[in-house]
Structure formats: C-alpha cells, structure tokens
N, C-alpha and C positions, 0 to 999 in steps of 0.2 A: 371367543368373546360372545357375549349375549347381545343380540340385535345391535351389533357394533356401531354401524354408521348412525343409526337412529339414537343410540345411547350417547354417542359423542355430541350430537346436536342438542339433545335434551340437557346434557350436562352443561353445555355452554350457553344454553338459554333456558333457565329454570321455569319460565312461563309455559314451556311445553310439557312439563311433568304431568303425567296422568292422562295426556291426550293421545289420540291415535295419530302417530307420526309416520309418514311414508316418505322414504328417500328414493327419488327417481326423477322427478320433474313435474311440470304442470300437467294436470289431467286433461287440459285442452291441447296438449301436444301429443306426440307419438312416443313419449318416454315410457320406459318400463320400470317396474319396481326393483330397486337394488336390494333393499331390505325395509323392514317396517318394525315399529315398536310392538311390544306384546299386546298393548291395547288395540292396535290396528289389526293384529292377527286374529283377534276374537271375531272380527267381521268376515274372516275368510280371505283376507289379503295375504298374498304370498309373493316371494321373489319371482321375477320374470313375467309376472302378470302386467298387463298394460296399466298405466296410471289412470287411464280413462275408465277401465273396468273397476279398478280399486275405488275410484270416486263413486261409481254407481253402488258399490257395496257399502261405502261409508262416506257420504257427502260431507260430513263434519271433520274428516281427517285433515291434518295439516300436511301439505305437500311441499317438499324441499328438494332442490337440486343437490346432487352429491358434491362434496368438496374433498376430492381424493388427496389433494395435497395435505390437508389437515389430518385426514385419516391415516395417511402414511407417516406423518410425524408422530401421532399417537402410537402407531404400530411399532415404531422404533423404540419408544419409551417402554412398551410392553416387553419387547425383545430384550431390553436391557435388564429387566427384572428376571427374565428367564436365565440370562447369562450369569446371574449370581449363583446358580446351582449347577449348570452344565454348559459345556461348549457344543454339545451334540444337539443342535437345534435345526429342524427341517421345517421352514415356513411353507405352508400350503397356500396362503393368501395373506392379506393384511390382517385378518382377524383369527387366524388358526395356525397352529404349528404342532409338530411332534417334538417331544423332548425325550432323549434317552438318558435316564437318571440312574442307570445301573451302578455306575461309579461316579458319584457326585461329590461336589466340593464340601458339602455340609455334613456328610455322614448320616443324613436323615433317610428314613424310609420314603418310598415314592408317595404314599398318601400324605405324609407330613409335608413333603415339598409342595404337593398340590394345594394343601391348605395354606401354606405360607405364600404361595403365588397369589391365590385368591385374596388373601388379606392385603398384600402389597398393592395389587391392582386397585382394590377398593380404597385403601387409605391414601395412596399416592396419586391416583388418576381419577378417583371417584367414578369408577366403572365396575362392572361385574363380569366374571367369566365362569365357565363351567369346565370341569376337569374329569377326564376319564383315565383311570389307572389300570393297566393290564399288561400281560407279558408280551404283547405285540401290537403293531400299528392298527391292524384291522379292528381288534376288540376295543382298544383304547379309543379309537375314533367313534365307534358306536356308543361306548360308555359315556363319552363326553356330551352326547346329545340326550342322554337317558333321563336326566332330571333338570333340565333347563327351566328357568334361569338359575344361576349361582349354585349349580349342583356339583356334587363330588361323588362319583361312582367308582368303586374299586372292584375289579374282577380278578380274584386270585387265580393262579394257574390251575388249581384243582377245581375251580368253579366255572372255567371257560365253557366246557361242553354244556353244562346246565344252563348257563346264561344264553348261549346261542340257540338252544332248543326252544326258547320262548319267543324267538324273533321271527318276523315275517321275512321272506327272501328279499323284499325291497330294501331292507336295512343293509344288505351286503353291498360294499363298494363296487360300482360297475353295473349294478342291476337297475336299469332305467325302466320307464313305463312299457317299452316294447318288449324287453326281455321278461319283465314280470308277467306280461300278458301271455307270452309263449309258455312260461313255466306254469301259470295257472291253467292253461289249456291241457296240460298233461297231469293235472292233479297236484301241482306243487304250490303251496301257499306259505308254509313255514319251513324253516331250515331243516327241521326233522324230516320233512317229506322228501327232501333231496337224498337223504341217506338211505331211504328205502328203495331208491331206483338205481339200477346198475349204471356204472359210469358210462358204459358203451351206449346205453339208451340216451343218456344226457348228451353225449357227443353227437348223436344223430340229430338232435334238436338244436344244440348250441355250438357245435363245432369245437374249436380250441378253447372257447370260454368255459367249457364244461369242467375242465380240470380245476380251474380257479374256483368256481362256485362250489364244487364238491368239497374241496379242502376248506374253503372259507366258511361253509356251513358248519364245519366242525371247530371253527375258531383257530384254524391253522394259518399262519402268515409268517413267512421267513424273511420278509423285506427288512432291510436295515434302515435306520434313520440316517439320511444323507444330509450332510451339513451344507452342501452347495449343489445347485442344479444348473446345468448348462442351459442357458436360454436358447430355444430353438427358433423363435421368430419374434418379431416386434412390429407393431403396426397400430393404425388408428382406423376408426370408422365413424360414420355420421348418418343418423336417421333424420330425414328431412321432415319439417312440419307439414309440407305439402309435397305430393309426388312431383318430380321434375321431368320435363320432356325437352326443355331447351338445352341444346348442346353447349352453347357458350356458358350457361349457368352451371351445367354439370362439370365442365372443364374448370371453371372457377373453384368449385367445391373440391374437385380432384387435386388441383394445385395446392389448396389449403391442406389437404390430407398429406400430400407429398412433402410439403414444407415441415409439417409437424413430425412426420415419421423420420425425415432426415435429421431434424433437430434432436429427436430422441436417440437416434443412432450415434450422432456426433457427441452428444453429452456422455454416452456410455463408451465412447471411443471404440466402436465396432462398425463393421461394414457387412453388407450382405450381397449375395449373388443372385438369389431368386426372388422375384417380385410377384406377388399374387394380388389380383384385383377381385374384390367381392362385389357383386351387384344383386340387390334384391328388388325385383320389379313390384309394381303396384298390386299385383295379385298374390304377392308373397313368394312367388317362385324365385329361388336363389341359385345363382351360378358363381363359379370361380374360374378365373382365367390366369395362367401363369406365364412368365417370361424369364428365361435365364440370361443374365448379362454375361458379356465376355469377360469382364473383370468385376471383382467385388467392389461395391460402391456405397456411399452414404450421402451423396450430394443431392440437393433439392432438384436441380435441373435434370440429373440422370434419372432419378426416380419418377419425376413427372413425365419425362419423355417416354419412358417405358410404359407407364400407366396410361398415358394418353393414347398410345398405339393400341394397347389392349382394349381400351374403352371403345375406340372408333372402329377397330377391325374385328374384334371378337365378341362384341355384345350388340344388343339391339337398341343402344342409346340413341335417342332422337326419334325412335319409332314406337317405343313402349314407355309407359310411365315408370319412373324409377323412384323407389322408396328409400333406399339405402345404398351408400357407397362405402367400401372398406378397402384399405390398402395395407399390406403387410410384407415384410421382408424376412426371408429365411436363408439358410446356409450361411449363418453368421460366423464372423471371425474377427479377431482383434485387428483394429485398424493399424496400418503401417503408413503413416502420412508421408514419411520421407521417401518411400519407395516409388510412388507415382502419384499423379494427379487424379484422384478418384472422380473428378467431375468429367473426365474424358472417357469414362467407360463406354464401350460400344455394345450394341446388341448383336447377338448371334442371329 
C-alpha cells in the first residue's frame, strides 16, 4: 500500500488532501513517525523519525495519532480483494503481502492480476497500492517499491540479473545501515560489486549472512510464500511523555502493560511461558530482562507479578530516569483453560 496509514486518514478526511500528513502523534510528545504522506516526505520526513524532528522539518504538517483498529479493518478489506485471485497470501504487515499467483483462480497472468488488484483497491477502497511482479519474493518486494506510488513493475525471469545489477546493496532485504557500511568499506556499493568478490572473502566480513547476500545479489531466492506464520511473541510497550523515576508510577504503568498484554493473549486464546521486560533509560540505553514461568500463563496477575519482580530486582528503576517500558510474552501455545488455572502459575 502507498503511505497506507496516512492515505486512510486522508481518504476519511478529504480536507487533508494535498497536505503534509504525519502519522505518529503530537510533536510535543516523544512519539515517532509511523508513516507520512508523500507531501510530507518531500521535506525529508521518514518512518521511525521522532515527531519532534518531523515538526522541525515541516512545521505546517498535520500530526495525527495512529488508529490501528481502523487500519486493521481496511487491511482485512484489502486481503479480501487478494483472496479473489489466490489463497496463497503471506501478510508481512497491515499494508504489505506476498501473493503466489502461479496457479490462480482467474487464469490471468501475474501482471494482469496486479492491475486488477490495483483497480479494485482504488475503486472499492479509494486507496492506491504498488505492485511488484517477479519469479520470487526478494525481487517482487524490491519491484513493489520501484515506482511508488501506484506503480506496477514486472521483472520477467530472464530480466532478473539485469534488474538486480542496477541496484545498490541496501535494497537487499536484511542489509541495514551497519551492514551497508561494512560492505562499503570493502568497496561494495552495488549488487554487481558483490559478485566480483569471492564468497570466502564475504564470509570473513559478514559471517553466515554472506551466503544470503551473495545469492540475493543475483536475484536468487528460494523462499516459498507461507500462508500462515506462527506468532513467536506478543506484547505492548509505552514511551512516556516525561522520564519516570517514581517507583509507584512505574509500577502503575507496568500494571497497565500487563493488563493489556494479558487481554491480547486471552483474546487470541493463547498463553506464554517466557516474559520479557524492556527498559529504555533516559539516556536511550536499553536493556531486556526475562523470566521463565513454571507454567504457561495469560492472566493479568501472573504477568504483572513476574514483570514487577524483574523491574525491581533486575533494573535500575527508581535510580535512573526511565523513558520506555515494554512487556512481551513468548514461548506461546494454545490455551487449555480446562486443564488448570493459569492465574496460579509460579515462577522458577
């Protein structure tokens, strides 16, 4: 989807059309940018930037808090359009998905399906999306970003090598700023540069990641489209408007996180055995501390008691300013409410 959250807000409030719109929160808070309209991006505003910095770049921007419930509803509508052509759908997020249309219900070519999906999204939802068509997930993902917004880029199998040769290595999935810097240091900027270096040399600099980047630079990707992914963790976090030092206040915030996380688990009818507390101090130093429960649980009291113990015993809460608290549960499994009372889980 093109600037999805911002596009939904503009669609629902036409007075925002043509204005720089930033989804994240107030620039007077510590909120970060989730996404922004293309008008806002012209000022250098990008995702994960603080809303305060975004305001400095564009004081006239309209700042809105995200409404994930609404975006999720629209995402389901988009997925219904996808399902008209194939059941092989792998969502990456609310606004992005892979579709395997090798054997599709319509008998159309992939590019024709891409055009049909774009037309349906525009006509039915008054939104726009960009499509990448390619023999594999890696190249299709890159192609989908190639001509945004409302772009359609087709990379035929025989064109993959030529397509990849024009790209910088940062376009490859998994290459972040740190990896890009290491690659640049050994003379690699473009995908074609990778192929001129022996794989063993790449391994010396990148370890096990070298094989992926070496094959990816050639446009090779054997990953299948997975129609379902097992959730590995679930949690909540909160960035405070002001750093907190008061233990009672921190415990109140932690209780609220535990309640929300437990509610999420219960709604999904799952439990978890490992609880992880994330703490970001006022100087941005971040730590995580984990505790394994004796039994899998999803009750508010159990999660809060484990989190409280971690906060008081494994962090510097009350001694250092805290900017953010986060709570997540992993080692998930389907809840069996008849087997035992999960509120009685004990800590090892």
